[in-house]
C-alpha positions in Angstrom: -189.7 -106.9 40.1 -189.2 -106.6 43.8 -188.1 -103.3 45.5 -184.9 -105.1 46.6 -184.0 -106.3 43.1 -184.8 -102.9 41.6 -182.5 -101.1 44.0 -179.6 -103.6 43.7 -176.7 -102.2 41.7 -174.8 -104.5 39.3 -171.2 -105.2 39.9 -170.4 -104.6 36.3 -169.1 -101.0 35.9 -171.1 -100.0 32.8 -174.3 -101.5 34.2 -173.6 -99.9 37.6 -173.3 -96.5 36.0 -176.5 -97.0 34.1 -178.3 -98.0 37.3 -177.0 -95.0 39.1 -178.0 -92.6 36.4 -181.5 -94.2 36.1 -181.9 -93.8 39.9 -180.9 -90.1 39.7 -183.3 -89.4 36.9 -186.1 -91.2 38.8 -185.6 -89.6 42.2 -184.8 -86.0 41.2 -186.2 -83.2 39.0 -184.3 -80.8 36.7 -184.2 -77.4 38.3 -182.0 -74.3 38.5 -180.4 -73.2 41.9 -181.9 -69.9 43.1 -178.7 -67.9 42.9 -177.4 -69.5 39.7 -180.4 -69.7 37.2 -178.0 -70.2 34.3 -177.2 -73.7 35.5 -179.6 -76.7 35.6 -179.1 -79.7 37.8 -180.8 -82.9 38.9 -182.0 -81.9 42.3 -184.3 -83.1 45.1 -187.4 -80.9 45.3 -190.6 -81.1 47.2 -192.1 -83.2 44.5 -189.4 -85.8 44.2 -189.2 -89.1 46.2 -185.7 -88.5 47.5 -186.7 -85.3 49.2 -189.4 -87.1 51.1 -187.2 -90.1 52.0 -186.1 -90.4 55.6 -182.6 -91.2 56.7 -183.9 -94.6 57.9 -185.5 -95.4 54.6 -182.3 -94.5 52.8 -180.3 -96.7 55.1 -182.6 -99.7 54.3 -181.7 -99.1 50.6 -178.0 -99.0 51.4 -177.8 -95.2 50.5 -175.8 -92.5 52.1 -177.6 -89.2 52.6 -178.0 -87.6 49.2 -175.9 -84.5 49.7 -175.4 -84.5 45.9 -179.1 -83.8 45.3 -179.1 -80.3 46.8 -177.5 -77.0 45.8 -175.9 -75.9 49.1 -175.3 -72.3 49.9 -171.5 -72.5 49.6 -171.7 -74.1 46.2 -174.2 -71.6 44.9 -172.0 -68.7 46.2 -168.9 -70.1 44.5 -170.7 -70.8 41.2 -172.2 -67.2 41.2 -168.8 -65.8 41.9 -167.1 -67.7 39.1 -169.8 -66.7 36.6 -169.6 -63.1 37.6 -165.8 -63.1 37.6 -164.9 -65.6 34.8 -161.2 -64.4 34.9 -160.8 -66.5 38.1 -161.2 -69.7 36.1 -160.5 -68.8 32.5 -157.7 -70.8 31.1 -156.9 -72.4 34.4 -156.9 -75.9 35.8 -159.7 -76.0 38.4 -160.8 -78.5 41.0 -164.2 -78.5 42.7 -163.5 -80.4 46.0 -166.3 -82.4 47.6 -168.3 -81.5 44.6 -171.7 -82.9 45.4 -173.9 -82.0 42.4 -170.9 -80.6 40.5 -172.4 -77.1 40.4 -169.1 -75.4 41.0 -167.2 -77.5 38.5 -169.9 -76.7 35.9 -169.6 -73.0 36.6 -165.8 -73.2 36.3 -166.2 -74.9 32.9 -168.7 -72.3 31.8 -166.3 -69.6 32.9 -163.7 -71.0 30.5 -161.5 -73.2 32.7 -158.9 -75.1 30.7 -159.8 -78.2 32.7 -162.6 -78.5 35.3 -162.4 -81.4 37.7 -164.8 -82.5 40.4 -163.7 -84.7 43.3 -166.1 -86.9 45.1 -166.0 -90.3 46.9 -169.8 -91.0 46.6 -170.6 -93.0 43.5 -174.1 -91.5 43.2 -172.5 -88.0 43.3 -170.1 -88.9 40.5 -173.0 -90.1 38.4 -175.0 -87.0 39.1 -172.0 -84.8 38.2 -171.7 -86.5 34.8 -175.4 -86.1 34.2 -175.4 -82.4 35.3 -172.4 -81.6 33.2 -174.2 -83.0 30.2 -177.3 -81.0 31.0 -175.3 -77.9 30.7 -173.2 -78.8 27.7 -169.8 -78.7 29.4 -167.0 -81.1 30.1 -166.2 -82.0 33.7 -163.7 -84.7 34.7 -164.4 -86.7 37.8 -161.9 -87.8 40.5 -163.2 -90.7 42.5 -160.6 -90.6 45.3 -160.0 -89.3 48.8 -157.7 -86.4 48.0 -157.2 -85.7 51.7 -155.1 -88.9 51.8 -152.7 -87.6 49.1 -149.6 -85.6 49.1 -150.4 -81.9 48.7 -147.0 -81.1 47.3 -147.5 -83.5 44.4 -151.2 -82.7 44.0 -150.5 -79.0 43.7 -148.9 -79.5 40.3 -152.4 -80.5 38.9 -154.4 -77.4 39.7 -154.2 -73.6 39.6 -157.4 -73.1 41.5 -159.2 -75.2 44.1 -162.8 -74.5 45.2 -164.6 -75.8 48.3 -168.1 -75.0 49.4 -169.9 -76.1 52.6 -167.1 -78.3 54.0 -166.9 -76.9 57.5 -170.0 -78.4 59.1 -168.3 -81.4 60.9 -165.3 -81.0 63.1 -163.1 -83.9 61.9 -163.8 -83.2 58.2 -163.3 -79.4 58.6 -160.0 -79.9 60.3 -158.7 -82.3 57.7 -159.8 -80.1 54.8 -158.3 -76.9 56.4 -154.9 -78.6 56.7 -155.1 -79.9 53.2 -156.2 -76.6 51.6 -153.5 -74.7 53.6 -150.9 -77.1 52.3 -152.0 -76.5 48.7 -152.0 -72.8 49.3 -148.5 -73.0 50.6 -147.6 -74.7 47.2 -149.0 -71.8 45.3 -152.5 -73.0 44.5 -155.2 -70.4 44.8 -157.9 -71.5 47.2 -161.5 -70.2 47.4 -163.6 -71.5 50.3 -167.3 -70.6 50.5 -169.2 -70.9 53.8 -172.6 -69.9 55.1 -171.6 -69.7 58.8 -170.9 -73.3 59.6 -169.5 -74.1 63.0 -166.0 -75.2 62.1 -164.9 -72.5 59.6 -161.2 -71.7 60.1 -160.7 -68.7 62.3 -157.4 -67.5 60.7 -155.9 -67.1 57.2 -159.1 -66.1 55.4 -159.5 -63.0 53.3 -163.1 -62.1 52.2 -163.5 -62.0 48.4 -167.3 -61.6 48.2 -170.6 -62.3 50.0 -174.0 -63.4 48.8 -177.4 -63.9 50.3 -178.5 -67.3 49.2 -182.2 -68.4 49.4 -182.5 -71.7 51.2 -185.2 -74.2 52.2 -186.3 -74.5 55.8 -186.3 -78.3 55.1 -182.5 -78.1 55.0 -181.5 -74.9 56.9 -182.7 -73.1 60.0 -183.6 -69.9 58.0 -184.9 -69.0 54.6 -181.8 -67.2 53.5 -178.1 -67.6 54.4 -175.4 -65.0 54.0 -172.6 -66.9 52.5 -169.0 -65.6 52.2 -166.5 -66.5 49.6 -163.1 -66.5 51.3 -159.6 -66.6 49.8 -157.3 -68.8 51.8 -154.0 -67.0 52.4 -150.8 -69.1 52.3 -149.3 -69.7 55.7 -146.3 -67.5 56.4 
């Protein structure tokens, strides 16, 4: 079978899901994030092909950068915070926004959330979230939609707690997320935002809830450890 035919994804939904899951299993290894050893994920590591793939080679295969294959500092800090303080999620309807691997949604489920949802627009991320939830024996529902395009007043009825990690690295995205989260907070939803010092973190309306030192890889970050703060977003007055 040629490389092209191997990497082509079927248009049939069931076959497509199987192809994506096979790709994830082939390109990743099962490992535990440094700060959250209780949780196992399909991750890119130094021994996996996707870690070694360049952006150019991914583009040739029609793939976006595999952000879902890494446990980013913000996600690790949020997951650690939920597991250490399960009362934040217990019995509540929780959303992990821009969920990536689903790490935070999995932690919420483990902490006793009544419903744990993970929102992603990347099909590979959604497949990875399903696999990772299964690895950890929890139930996580996936939302394959752009929530930023929705109506926060209507959306707020769906969740008690919204979690977002590492979403402030790009100016347009950070601005849109900040406005959306602020609108949800104004509707009474609790918002926790974890950030390791990205450039576009909001400058107002944040109350520190916790901070963690998260080990990181120099392949991904500019230092071996990042201090990451979990912020509570205060409703606008």
